[in-house]
C-alpha positions in Angstrom: -17.5 3.8 5.5 -13.9 3.7 6.4 -11.4 6.5 5.7 -7.8 5.9 4.9 -4.8 8.2 5.4 -1.6 7.1 3.6 1.9 8.5 4.4 5.5 7.7 3.9 6.1 8.3 0.2 8.9 10.4 -1.2 11.7 10.6 -3.7 14.2 7.8 -3.6 17.0 6.6 -5.9 16.7 3.2 -7.6 17.7 0.5 -5.2 16.5 2.4 -2.2 13.7 1.7 0.3 10.6 3.3 1.6 8.0 2.3 4.2 4.4 3.4 3.6 1.8 3.5 6.3 -2.0 3.7 6.1 -4.2 4.5 9.0 -7.8 3.4 8.8 -10.7 4.8 10.7 -13.3 2.7 12.5 -13.5 -0.1 15.0 -13.6 -3.1 12.7 -10.1 -2.9 11.0 -9.1 -6.4 12.3 -12.1 -7.9 10.5 -11.2 -6.9 7.0 -8.7 -7.9 4.4 -6.6 -5.0 3.3 -4.7 -4.1 0.2 -2.1 -1.7 -1.2 -2.7 -0.3 -4.7 -0.8 2.0 -7.0 -1.6 4.2 -9.9 1.1 5.4 -12.3 0.5 8.4 -14.6 -1.6 7.4 -17.6 -2.3 3.9 -16.2 -5.1 2.2 -14.3 -4.9 1.6 -10.6 -3.5 -1.9 -9.8 -3.3 -4.0 -6.7 0.2 -4.7 -5.5 -0.2 -6.5 -2.2 -2.9 -7.9 0.1 -3.1 -9.2 3.6 -6.0 -11.0 5.0 -7.4 -11.1 8.5 -5.1 -14.0 9.4 -2.0 -12.2 8.2 -1.7 -14.2 5.0 -0.2 -12.2 2.3 -0.1 -12.2 -1.5 1.8 -10.0 -4.0 1.7 -8.9 -7.6 4.5 -10.6 -9.6 6.1 -7.2 -10.3 6.8 -6.6 -6.6 7.2 -10.1 -5.2 10.4 -10.5 -3.2 10.8 -6.7 -2.9 7.7 -5.5 -1.1 6.3 -6.7 2.2 2.8 -5.9 3.5 2.0 -6.0 7.2 -0.7 -4.9 9.6 -1.0 -3.8 13.2 -4.6 -4.3 14.2 -4.1 -2.4 17.5 -3.1 0.7 15.6 -5.6 0.2 12.7 -2.6 0.5 10.4 -1.4 -1.4 7.4 2.2 -1.0 6.2 4.1 -1.6 2.9 7.8 -2.0 3.1 9.3 -1.4 -0.3 12.9 -2.5 -1.0 15.0 -2.5 -4.1 12.8 0.1 -5.7 12.8 0.6 -9.4 11.8 3.5 -11.6 8.7 1.6 -12.7 7.5 1.6 -9.1 6.8 5.3 -9.4 3.1 5.9 -8.7 0.7 7.1 -6.1 0.1 4.4 -3.6 -3.2 3.8 -1.8 -4.6 1.4 0.7 -8.2 0.1 0.8 -10.4 -2.5 2.3 -10.9 -5.4 -0.1 -14.5 -5.7 -1.3 -15.9 -2.4 0.0 -16.8 0.8 -1.8 -15.1 3.1 0.7 -13.9 6.4 -0.6 -10.2 6.4 -1.6 -7.7 8.3 0.4 -5.4 11.0 -1.0 -2.6 8.4 -1.5 1.1 9.0 -1.1 3.4 9.7 -4.0 6.4 7.4 -4.5 9.0 8.6 -7.1 12.0 6.4 -7.9 14.8 8.1 -9.9 17.1 6.1 -12.1 
């Protein structure tokens, strides 16, 4: 199993930016596709961005053009740059390996005020 530690969340005004980081344990980080997810109060967890082992990315329509996912395999870390934030982006953000049943990390809270 891989463990994830997310960081970088906070309180920001609408239109602002945040950069989230997620450090993963283990020695096989570069071999796995990674994703950022979020869960807003009262809603199901949803995927917002993915990056495969070749660096190819894909985004949910709700964040396309505003969020950018990146990875640093040397640091076992995946990032999420979030620009032009909206109040509806408020959620706890998590990272995870795609297709594996690893335990979820504690997440990092992002709160966007209007």
